[in-house]
N, C-alpha and C positions, 0 to 999 in steps of 0.2 A: 317102754315109757310105764312107769306107775301111777296108780291115781292111790293117794294119801290123805287123808283126814286130820287136820293141822290143829284138831283139836277146839276150834275155833267156829265149826259147824259147817266150815268151809271146803271143800273138797280141790285137792290138789293137784296137779299132773306132774309128776316129777321125771326127769331123764334116770335111765339106772345107769352108771357108769361102774367098768370093770376097772380097777385099778391096778396096775401090775409097777413094779421100778422099770425107770427107762431102759434099763439096761437089759431086761428080761425080754421087750417087746422086741419083734422083727422090725428093719427100718422101714419096712410097707404098712407096717401097720400103724406106724407114727407119723406117716404121711398123708394118711385117711381122717386123720382127727383136724376138727373143723373149730375154724373161731366164728366166735359169736358179737356181733358188735352192739354196745347198750348205748343209750344218749348218756351225756354226758350230766345231765339232770340227777338220772338214777344211779349212773356210778358215782357223783357226789355224794348221795345218799347213802349210798351203802358205804363210804370214808366215814360220812358224820355218825353211822349207827355202829361201824364195828371198831373204830377209832376213836370216836369220840364219847362214845355210849348215847347217842341222841337216840330215846326210842321214839321220840313222837315222829318220827319219817318212816319208820315201819310201816303203816299203810301204801304210803308211796311206794316203799319196795317191793312192796306186796301185789300191787295194782301194774309197776313198771314190769316185775317179772313176766306176772300173769298173761300181761299184751305181749310180751316178747315170745313165752312159748306158744301163744295163741297164732303166731306170726309165723314161729319156725314151721307147726303143724301144718299151716296155710300153704307154705313154701314146697312142704313133703310133699301132699297132697299134687298141688299141681305140677313137679317135677315126674312124681310117679304117674298122672296124667299125659303127661306128654313126651315120657320113655317107656312106656310099658308097650314089650313087644308085639303083643296077641291084640287083636280090637278087642276080643270080649274081656281082656282086662283093663285095656283102654278106657271103656266105656264103663267097667265099675269104677275106676278110678276117680274118671270125671262126675260120676254121681255122687259118689263120697265128697269131692273136692266141691261140689256143686252145694249138697247140703250142709257143709260146714259152713260154707261162705254163708246160706240162708237166703238163696236165690229160689222163688217161688217157682214149679214146676209152669204154669203158664209164662214164665218169662226164658225157659230153657229153649233150644234148638233141637 
């Protein structure tokens, strides 16, 4: 993932995606691509912005997408914690997850 400035003083985390033609990708790689679900409200806001040119929904779109990116990052950290092969890696992933979640040290086990 890459952090970039949207020229409005806010830093955004943007997933970096390699794009290639479908025929050049092996079938196993196509299977690894995951789907992401968004809320109906966010979908309709995206439709309004891109198809109807309603720019007043842009803040709603930015907030919805940032919330989704945060949720994806939290899921990834939790998965790393649960699937780490070594105990040391597992503890490091658990610390990252709890730090990102905002859990105080006094509440941790």
